[in-house]
VMD Tcl script that draws the C-alpha trace (Angstrom):
set ca {
  {0.04 0.05 0.19}
  {1.64 3.52 -1.12}
  {0.17 5.19 1.73}
  {1.54 2.97 4.70}
  {4.97 4.97 5.09}
  {3.88 8.34 3.79}
  {1.21 8.01 6.62}
  {3.09 6.63 9.52}
  {3.76 10.16 11.32}
  {0.41 12.25 10.76}
  {0.92 14.15 13.48}
  {-1.52 13.76 15.82}
  {-3.49 10.52 16.86}
  {-7.03 12.79 16.09}
  {-4.97 13.49 12.79}
  {-4.73 9.64 11.75}
  {-8.37 9.20 12.32}
  {-9.34 12.19 10.08}
  {-7.09 10.80 7.37}
  {-8.37 7.07 7.65}
  {-12.06 8.48 7.67}
  {-11.42 10.46 3.82}
  {-9.29 7.65 2.94}
  {-12.16 5.35 3.28}
  {-14.75 7.77 1.47}
  {-12.57 7.93 -1.54}
  {-12.20 4.26 -1.73}
  {-16.03 3.22 -1.00}
  {-16.52 5.95 -3.85}
  {-14.16 4.15 -6.34}
  {-15.69 0.85 -5.64}
  {-19.35 2.52 -5.99}
  {-18.45 3.98 -9.12}
  {-18.46 7.36 -7.66}
  {-16.04 10.15 -9.01}
  {-14.34 10.95 -5.17}
  {-14.09 14.74 -5.92}
  {-17.24 15.58 -6.97}
  {-18.79 13.76 -4.03}
  {-16.43 15.45 -1.50}
  {-16.88 18.74 -3.10}
  {-20.72 18.07 -2.88}
  {-21.29 16.45 1.05}
  {-18.44 18.96 2.38}
  {-19.62 22.23 1.78}
  {-23.44 21.52 3.75}
  {-21.93 19.99 6.73}
  {-22.31 22.34 8.98}
  {-26.00 22.85 8.12}
  {-27.11 19.15 7.45}
  {-29.30 17.63 10.67}
  {-27.43 15.10 12.05}
  {-30.84 12.71 11.60}
  {-30.02 12.81 8.26}
  {-26.30 12.20 8.01}
  {-27.00 8.65 6.49}
  {-28.37 10.83 3.12}
  {-24.25 12.08 2.91}
  {-23.05 8.64 2.73}
  {-21.78 7.42 -0.35}
  {-24.01 4.85 -1.25}
  {-26.99 6.90 -0.50}
  {-25.53 9.69 -2.09}
  {-24.87 8.38 -5.42}
  {-29.17 6.54 -5.02}
  {-30.32 9.96 -4.40}
  {-28.57 11.46 -7.82}
  {-29.00 8.72 -9.54}
  {-33.35 9.08 -8.53}
  {-32.81 12.71 -9.23}
  {-31.58 12.21 -12.98}
  {-33.59 9.92 -13.58}
  {-36.25 12.46 -12.63}
  {-34.88 15.20 -14.78}
}
mol new
graphics top color blue
foreach p $ca { graphics top sphere $p radius 0.5 }
foreach p [lrange $ca 0 end-1] q [lrange $ca 1 end] { graphics top cylinder $p $q radius 0.2 }
display resetview
């Protein structure tokens, strides 16, 4: 794995956790056939105002499903 040695020192434990979350999202997007850049650009901006009760809507699988439904309706 390319990142193994590069991420040995993430600055802090919390920095390592955050890096792992981002990496996990990118890999999940790739496996689902989603452009990770488009996903992150669409999801990161509204996070401060997005209700916690609807957090599932921004998960890659549900995000793709909503996008596909929108594309069919349009």
